[in-house]
N, C-alpha and C positions, 0 to 999 in steps of 0.2 A: 791896379791900385790907384788911389788918387789922394791929393791933398784935401784934408777935411774942409779947408776954406772954399774949395770949389765943388763941394758935394751937391750944391743946389743946381749945378749944371745937369745933374741926372734926374731932375724933377720930372722930366718927360717920361721917365720909366715908371713913375708912380711910387718909387721907393725912396726912403730917406731915414734919418735918425731924428729922434725927438731932441728938443733943446737940451734936456738933462743928459741924454745919452751922448750928444755931441760934446758938451762941455766936459763931462766926466772922462770920455775917451781922449779928448784933446789934452787934458791934464796928465793922464796916464802916459800918453805917447811922448809928451814933452819931457816927462821925468825919465823915461827909458832912454830917450835920445841923449840927454845930458849925462846919465850914468854910464852909458856904454860908448859915448863919443861917436854916435852915428851921424853921418853927413845929412841924412834925412830919414824920415819915417812916414809911412803912408798907410791910409786905411785900405784894407783888402776887401772886407765885406762882413756880412752878418749871416750866421748859420742859425736858423730857427730851430728851437728844441722845445720839449714838453714843459719844463719847469722854468727855464730861463734861456735866453738866446746867447749865443757866443758872438763877440765882436773880435775881429781879427785884423792885425796890422803887421807890417814888416818894415825893417830897416834895410837900407841898401848901402853897403860900404863902397865908396867910389873907386877904391883901388883894386877892385876885382876885375879879372880879365874877361869875365862873362857874368851875366846877372846872378850874383850870389846874394841870397836873401836870408835874413834872420827873422823868423816869425815869432809873433807874440799874440796872446789872446787874453780876454777877460770875459766876464759874463755881464748881463744887464743888471745883475744884483750887486756887483762889485767891479769898479773900473781899474783895479790894480792889475797892470799888465804882467803876465807871466810868459816866460819863454816856452816854446813847445818842448815836450820831453823827447829824449832820444828814442828812436824807433829801431829796435833790433829786428833781425830777420824773423825771429819767432813772433814778435808782436805784430809785424807787418802781415805775416801769414794769418794770424788771428783776425786782424782787421779786414782782410780780404773776404773772410767768411761771414762778416757781420754787415749786412746791407741795409738795416733799418735806420730810422731817424734816431737822433741823439736825445738824451734825457735833459741835459742842461746842467749837470753836476760833474765838473771836471775830475773830482776825486773819487767818483763812483767806481768801485771795483767791478770789473767785468769778468764773467766766467762762472758765477754761481757760488753757492755757500761753501762748497768743498775747497775752492781756492782761497777763500777768506780764512777758513779754519786753518789751512796749512800755513798762511802768513802769520796767524796769531801764535802758532806753536813754535815757529822758528826761533824767536828770541830766547825761549826757554832752553833750546838745544845749545845755543851759544853760551849761555851762562853756566851750563854743566861741564864745559871744557876745563882742562887743567889750568892752573894758575900760570899766567905768562904765555900760554899757547895762543897763537894768532886766531882771532875770531873769524868765523865764516862771514863773508859779506852778506848783508841782508838782502834777500831776494826782492827785486823790484816788482811791485804790483802792476798788473795790467789794468789800467784805469781808462775812463772815458776820454781823458786828455790825449791818450795815445790814439784813440779812434779819431778824434778831432784833427790831430796833426796829420795822420795818414790820409784822411779825406781831403783836407785843404791842400796838402802838397800834391796830391794826384790831380785835383782840380786846377791848381795854379799852373801846372804844366800845360794844360789845355787852354786856359783862359787869359793869362797875363799877356797883353799885347801892347804894342806901341806903334805909332806911325813910322813908316819907312823914312829914314834920315834923321830921326830924333836923337839917335845915339851914334857915336863913332868909336873907332879904335884909335887911341892916341899914339904918338911916337914911341912911348914906352910900353905899348900894348896893353893899356888899361882901357876899360870901358868908361865912357864919359858922355854926358849930354853934349849935343852938338850945338854950339852957340850960333852957328850959321843956319840952323833949321828955321825956315820961315813958314812952316805949316803946309798942309796939303791944299791943292786947289779942289774945286768941286768935282772936276773930272777925275783927278787922282783919288779923291776920297771915295768915289763910287766903286773903285776896284779893290777886290780882296787882296790883290798883290801889294797894295799899299800899307798893309798892316802886318806886323811881324811879331812872332812869339818872343816874349822877353824871357828867354831861358837859354840854356846851353844848346847850341844847334844840334839837330839830329842828323842832318845831311853832312856827310864826311867832307865834301868840298867846302862847306861853310866853316866847319870846325878848323880846317887847315888855314883859314884866313888869320886866325889868332896867332899862328906860329910862323906865318910867312914873312920873310924879310920885305920891307917896303910896304907893309899893310897900313901905312899912315893914312888916317882919316877915311878909311874904308867904311862904307855904310852897309854893304851887302854881306853881312856875316850872321844874320839871324834868319830863321825859317819863316817864309810868308804863310799866312793862314790859307791862301789860295791852294796850297798843297795838301790841306787837311782832307782826310777821308771820313765819311763819304762827302762827295762834292755837294756844296750847298748848305753845309752845316753852320755857316755864318750868314746872318741877314744884315744888309747895309741899307740905310736910308739917309739920303742927303737932302737937307732942307736949305736951299740957297737963300731963301728969304730970311731965315733965322741965322744963316751962316754956320750951320753945324752939320756934323755927320754922326749918326747914331748907329753903332754896331752892336748886335746882340747875338748871343750863342743859342743855337737850337738844341745843342747837346746838353747844355747846363742852363735850363730856364732860370732866369733871374740875374744873369750876368749882362750888364750893359756897359758900353764904352762910348764916350762922347769926345769929339774933337771939334774945336772951334776953327773953322777953315781960315787959312792964311795967318794963323797965330801959332805960338808954341804951347797953347793950352790944350791939354788932353788928359784923360784919365778914365778909369773904369772901376766898377765895384760889383760884388755879387750879393744878392739878397735872396735867400731861399733855404730849403731844408737840406741841401747838400747831396741830393739824389739826382742822377742823370735822367734824361728823357728816355724812357723805355720804348716810346712809340716813334722814335726818330726815323727809323727805317720806313715807316708808313707815311711820313710827312714829306719825304724827298722824292 
């Protein structure tokens, strides 16, 4: 994710937001940040759909011991940010079976006419109950917003990255930006080991850092992208003339991450239809 003010840094990718989209999203993000007391809120990306595209952002509470994010979305028809709906195991299972592109209507009921009819009949059953009897909770509809949430959360686990050293564990075991981070050198930026997944570590030895006594200012607690399988799933290009490093995902075409060498400036965003590269095995 990245600060909207730095979105132009990704111009080399060929993707951006229109002036109207950027202004509308910035207003919606600022409103959410104030309402929920978020330390910061960043642009995650754009999921293209048939009728309207989805714009996604997330807020990051600074008191989390590992990257804990609260996601929000809107469409290019309305910039009012909404929180992702809760995903039950049932809904996640349904999402796993739906692999096509999205429509662009977050309230669209997914599953066919039978499911919609069942939802319409349920309130009548509640009204027929005896007076004073507790009402049955209304069944939650499975809608496209659930599909969007499921897809983005799965992608974010793969895509959200930061330069090594940009975050540290504080004395109170909170995750925080590292004020001493001076950016990567050109040599460091060319190595996949210099980029870390901004998520809860998968490797047990790194998860233990969070609980270890004396983990003060530790920077090696996130998984490096160099350990991703298959090898070569990340492409890195360093331009010393421009002073930038551009990292892109081959698994999820449309994700680009840029870092200005020797500075604390970095960020990434996704622009695409939310589908993985099915030909990845033939490219590596």
